[in-house]
C-alpha positions in Angstrom: -49.2 -7.7 42.7 -50.8 -10.7 40.9 -49.4 -14.2 41.1 -49.9 -15.3 37.5 -50.5 -19.0 37.1 -52.4 -19.0 33.8 -49.5 -19.4 31.4 -51.2 -21.9 29.2 -53.6 -19.1 28.3 -50.8 -16.7 27.5 -47.3 -15.9 28.8 -45.7 -12.6 29.8 -43.6 -10.9 27.1 -40.0 -11.6 27.9 -37.9 -8.4 28.3 -35.4 -9.7 25.7 -38.3 -10.2 23.2 -39.6 -6.7 23.8 -36.1 -5.2 23.2 -35.8 -7.2 19.9 -39.2 -5.9 18.8 -38.7 -2.2 19.7 -36.7 -1.2 16.6 -39.4 -2.6 14.3 -42.2 -0.9 16.3 -40.7 2.6 16.4 -37.9 2.6 13.8 -38.3 3.4 10.1 -41.5 2.2 8.5 -40.7 -0.6 6.0 -42.6 -3.3 4.1 -40.5 -6.4 3.7 -41.6 -6.6 0.1 -40.3 -3.1 -0.7 -37.1 -3.0 -2.8 -35.4 -0.1 -0.9 -33.0 -0.3 2.0 -35.5 -0.2 4.9 -37.6 -2.8 3.1 -34.6 -5.1 2.7 -33.7 -4.6 6.4 -37.2 -5.7 7.4 -37.0 -8.7 5.1 -33.7 -9.7 6.6 -35.1 -9.4 10.1 -38.0 -11.6 9.2 -35.7 -14.2 7.6 -33.5 -14.3 10.7 -36.6 -14.8 12.9 -37.8 -17.5 10.7 -34.5 -19.3 11.1 -34.7 -18.9 14.9 -38.2 -20.4 15.0 -37.3 -23.2 12.6 -34.3 -24.2 14.8 -36.5 -24.7 17.8 -38.3 -27.6 16.1 -35.5 -28.9 13.8 -37.0 -27.5 10.6 -35.6 -25.6 7.7 -36.6 -21.9 7.5 -38.2 -22.4 4.1 -40.6 -24.9 5.7 -42.3 -22.3 7.9 -45.4 -20.3 7.0 -45.9 -17.3 9.3 -49.5 -16.8 10.4 -51.6 -14.6 12.7 -52.2 -17.3 15.3 -51.9 -21.0 16.1 -55.6 -21.4 15.3 -55.0 -19.9 11.8 -52.0 -22.2 11.4 -54.0 -25.3 12.3 -56.8 -24.3 9.9 -54.3 -23.6 7.2 -52.7 -27.0 7.6 -55.9 -29.0 7.7 -57.8 -27.1 5.0 -54.7 -26.7 2.8 -54.1 -30.4 2.9 -57.7 -31.5 2.4 -58.5 -29.1 -0.4 -55.5 -30.4 -2.3 -56.5 -34.1 -1.7 -60.0 -33.3 -2.9 -58.5 -32.6 -6.3 -55.9 -35.3 -6.4 -57.2 -38.3 -4.5 -61.0 -38.7 -4.2 -60.7 -42.0 -2.4 -59.5 -40.3 0.8 -62.5 -38.8 2.6 -61.9 -39.7 6.2 -60.3 -37.7 9.0 -59.3 -38.7 12.5 -58.7 -36.6 15.6 -59.2 -36.9 19.4 -61.9 -35.8 21.8 -59.5 -33.5 23.7 -58.2 -31.2 20.9 -58.3 -27.5 21.2 -61.9 -26.1 20.8 -61.1 -24.3 17.6 -59.7 -27.5 16.1 -62.8 -29.5 17.0 -65.0 -26.7 15.6 -63.2 -27.0 12.3 -63.7 -30.7 12.2 -67.4 -30.3 12.9 -67.6 -27.9 10.0 -65.8 -30.4 7.8 -68.2 -33.1 8.9 -71.1 -31.0 7.8 -69.4 -30.5 4.5 -69.4 -34.3 3.9 -66.1 -35.5 5.3 -66.2 -38.6 7.5 -64.7 -37.6 10.9 -63.7 -40.0 13.6 -63.1 -38.6 17.0 -61.0 -40.9 19.2 -62.0 -41.2 22.9 -59.4 -40.9 25.6 -59.0 -42.9 28.8 -59.1 -41.6 32.4 -55.6 -40.2 32.0 -56.5 -38.2 28.9 -54.7 -40.4 26.5 -56.1 -41.9 23.2 -55.3 -45.5 22.4 -53.0 -46.2 19.6 -54.7 -49.5 19.1 -58.0 -47.6 18.6 -56.3 -45.3 16.2 -54.8 -48.3 14.3 -58.3 -49.8 14.1 -59.9 -46.8 12.4 -57.2 -45.5 10.1 -57.5 -47.1 6.6 -56.5 -46.5 3.1 -59.3 -44.0 2.9 -58.0 -41.8 5.7 -56.7 -38.5 4.5 -55.4 -37.0 7.7 -54.8 -37.7 11.4 -54.6 -34.6 13.7 -53.4 -35.0 17.3 -52.1 -32.3 19.6 -48.6 -32.7 21.1 -49.7 -31.7 24.6 -53.1 -31.0 26.0 -53.7 -27.4 27.0 -55.9 -28.1 30.0 -54.1 -31.1 31.7 -50.6 -30.8 30.2 -50.8 -34.5 29.2 -48.3 -35.4 26.5 -50.0 -37.3 23.6 -48.5 -40.3 21.7 -47.8 -38.2 18.6 -44.9 -40.3 17.4 -46.9 -43.5 17.4 -49.9 -41.7 15.9 -47.8 -40.3 13.1 -46.3 -43.8 12.3 -49.8 -45.3 12.1 -51.0 -42.5 9.8 -48.0 -42.7 7.5 -48.3 -46.5 7.3 -51.6 -46.0 5.6 -50.6 -43.2 3.4 -52.4 -40.6 5.5 -51.0 -37.2 6.4 -50.3 -36.2 10.0 -50.8 -32.8 11.7 -50.0 -31.9 15.3 -50.7 -28.8 17.3 -47.6 -28.1 19.3 -48.5 -24.7 20.5 -48.4 -25.7 24.2 -45.4 -28.0 23.9 -42.9 -26.1 21.9 -40.5 -24.3 24.2 -41.5 -26.4 27.2 -40.5 -29.9 26.0 -38.4 -30.9 23.0 -40.4 -30.9 19.8 -39.1 -32.4 16.5 -41.0 -31.6 13.4 -39.6 -34.8 11.7 -42.7 -36.8 12.8 -45.2 -34.5 11.2 -46.4 -33.3 7.8 -47.8 -30.2 9.5 -47.0 -28.7 12.9 -48.6 -25.7 14.6 -46.7 -23.1 16.7 -47.7 -20.0 18.7 -45.5 -17.1 19.9 -47.5 -16.0 22.9 -47.2 -19.5 24.6 -43.4 -19.0 24.9 -43.1 -15.4 26.1 -43.5 -14.0 22.7 -46.1 -11.5 21.4 -49.7 -12.3 20.7 -51.1 -12.2 17.2 -48.4 -14.3 15.5 -48.1 -18.1 14.9 -46.3 -20.4 12.5 -47.0 -23.5 10.5 -44.4 -26.1 9.6 -45.2 -27.7 6.3 -43.0 -30.7 5.3 -41.4 -30.2 1.9 -43.7 -31.9 -0.6 -46.7 -32.1 1.6 -49.9 -31.0 -0.1 -50.9 -27.5 0.7 -53.1 -24.7 -0.6 -53.2 -21.3 0.9 -56.2 -19.9 2.8 -55.1 -16.4 1.7 -53.5 -15.9 -1.7 -50.6 -13.5 -2.3 -46.9 -13.5 -3.0 -45.8 -13.4 0.6 -44.6 -16.5 2.5 -43.6 -18.2 -0.8 -47.2 -17.7 -2.0 -48.5 -19.8 1.0 -50.1 -16.9 3.0 -50.8 -13.6 1.5 -50.6 -10.3 3.3 -47.8 -8.0 4.6 -45.8 -9.7 7.2 -46.1 -8.7 10.9 -42.5 -7.7 11.2 -42.4 -6.8 14.9 -44.4 -9.8 15.8 -42.3 -12.2 13.7 -39.1 -10.7 15.1 -40.5 -11.2 18.6 -41.4 -14.7 17.8 -37.9 -15.4 16.7 -36.4 -14.0 19.8 -38.8 -16.0 22.0 -37.9 -19.2 20.2 -34.2 -18.6 20.7 -34.9 -17.9 24.4 -37.0 -21.0 24.7 -34.2 -23.2 23.3 -31.9 -21.8 26.0 -34.4 -22.2 28.7 -35.4 -25.7 27.9 -33.2 -27.1 30.7 -35.0 -25.0 33.2 -38.0 -27.3 32.7 -36.8 -29.3 35.7 -37.1 -26.3 37.9 -40.5 -25.4 36.6 -41.6 -29.0 37.2 -40.2 -28.9 40.7 -42.3 -25.9 41.5 -45.3 -27.4 39.8 -44.9 -30.6 41.9 -44.5 -28.4 45.0 -47.7 -26.6 44.3 -49.5 -29.9 43.5 -48.4 -31.7 46.6 -49.2 -28.6 48.7 -52.7 -28.4 47.4 -53.4 -32.1 48.0 -52.1 -31.8 51.5 -54.1 -28.7 52.3 -57.3 -29.6 50.6 -58.5 -33.1 51.6 -60.3 -34.8 48.7 -58.5 -32.9 45.9 -57.2 -34.9 43.0 -55.0 -34.3 40.0 -56.6 -34.8 36.6 -54.1 -36.6 34.3 -51.5 -36.7 37.0 -50.5 -40.4 36.4 -48.9 -39.9 33.0 -46.2 -37.7 31.4 -47.2 -34.0 31.3 -45.8 -30.7 30.5 -43.5 -29.6 33.3 -45.6 -26.4 34.0 -49.1 -27.7 34.2 -51.4 -29.2 36.8 -55.2 -29.6 36.7 -56.8 -30.1 40.1 -60.3 -31.3 41.0 -61.6 -30.0 44.3 -64.1 -31.6 46.6 -65.6 -30.8 50.0 -65.2 -33.0 53.1 -67.8 -35.4 51.9 -66.2 -35.9 48.5 -68.8 -33.7 46.7 -67.5 -31.4 43.9 -66.7 -27.8 44.9 -67.8 -24.9 42.7 -64.4 -24.1 41.1 -65.7 -20.9 39.6 -66.3 -19.5 43.1 -62.8 -20.8 44.1 -61.3 -19.1 41.1 -63.1 -15.8 42.0 -61.8 -16.0 45.6 -58.3 -16.7 44.3 -58.5 -13.8 42.0 -59.5 -11.5 44.8 -56.4 -12.8 46.7 -54.3 -11.7 43.7 -53.9 -15.2 42.2 -54.7 -15.8 38.5 -55.6 -19.3 37.4 -58.2 -20.7 35.0 -60.9 -23.3 34.6 -59.5 -24.4 31.2 -59.0 -23.1 27.7 -59.1 -19.3 27.5 -61.1 -19.4 24.3 -63.9 -21.3 26.0 -63.8 -19.4 29.3 -67.0 -17.6 30.3 -69.3 -20.4 29.1 -71.4 -22.5 31.3 -70.4 -25.9 29.8 -67.9 -28.1 31.7 -64.6 -28.7 30.1 -64.8 -31.1 27.1 -61.3 -32.4 27.9 -62.2 -33.4 31.5 -65.6 -34.9 30.5 -63.9 -36.9 27.8 -61.6 -38.3 30.5 -64.7 -39.6 32.2 -65.4 -36.9 34.8 -69.0 -35.9 35.4 -70.1 -32.4 34.5 -70.0 -31.5 38.2 -66.5 -32.9 38.7 -65.2 -31.1 35.6 -66.7 -27.9 36.9 -64.9 -28.4 40.2 -61.5 -28.3 38.5 -58.9 -25.6 38.1 -55.8 -25.4 35.9 -52.6 -24.0 37.3 -49.9 -23.3 34.7 -46.5 -22.0 35.6 -43.7 -20.3 33.6 -40.0 -19.8 34.0 -40.8 -16.6 35.9 -42.8 -18.4 38.6 -41.0 -18.5 42.0 -41.0 -20.6 45.1 -42.3 -17.6 47.1 -45.3 -17.3 44.8 -46.1 -21.0 45.2 -45.9 -20.7 49.0 -48.1 -17.7 48.9 -50.8 -19.6 46.9 -50.6 -22.5 49.3 -50.9 -20.1 52.2 -54.3 -18.9 51.0 -55.8 -22.4 50.6 -56.6 -23.4 54.2 -58.8 -20.3 54.6 -60.4 -20.8 51.2 -61.0 -24.5 52.0 -62.7 -23.6 55.3 -65.0 -21.0 53.6 -66.0 -23.1 50.6 -66.5 -26.4 52.5 -68.5 -24.7 55.2 -70.7 -22.8 52.6 
């Protein structure tokens, strides 16, 4: 049986979510736009789920646009805002983000830079945090948008989103935050943002469904045209996925208090690794983080970086699933852009593993992982 500690990549579908989805997977076929009874039932189910998701972040149901993923939601927010501003305010041609955003977000900003937008990428310090002073120095009356994730997917570091939002709004700029990793794990309030990204499969919901909060009155143009989602995202709604997302959001709200238990297990794992692996260090461990995430850098007895890919493989053979960083960038040979932005060398970044827990993680699993480490340490350090 696998000990699964890669929950920032995806989480297991909660049994309660699966039960909520089943009637819409195997029940009567119905399009929510259809005028007959089954269609109306599907539409009501989507509406109830939208309300459940909105409640998790303090939003109104009408403020949500359902999407196919968090990446789509982020692209819709940023492109929807900028395309509108191109038509209404030609003076704002500047965008600001950070060096540790999700790879898909950074790829979007690089594409926008090539299209002529001026893009500022804020550096981060050794703890993985951008400086609000640096942000205040670069945001001007020409800035259109500031985008900063709520919590980093690799280190779990919580970003200064409230301060960043205040700086953006003080200059008349819009503010977007990717809260895919944070929502359901720490309290998230949409009130600071013009746009906020969510994902179902990070909170024990189904894959293939995300959501975008759009503040009422915020500029927005759809990526896909159609009458659905109040004409903000065309295409027939993914009824089972959206219903599952709603159920997952409701569970996440109930489970929020269990973050202390998850953090206790994370800290137990972290302390145990440091005790059993001399020279190991926590990346981003000195600042506030998600309760479920730790990113550990491994070294040999002389302080030289260990090949974390080999360590990951050996853990996998032992039935322990972890990762080297963002799932979307796994398989490449480049070191983590998050860790190198924090000042680690390529070798140090490549010597790091991410362990991410969930509410289903147990003390027995943590102890089993720790029990494997001394032998792994002996093999890798001796190699």
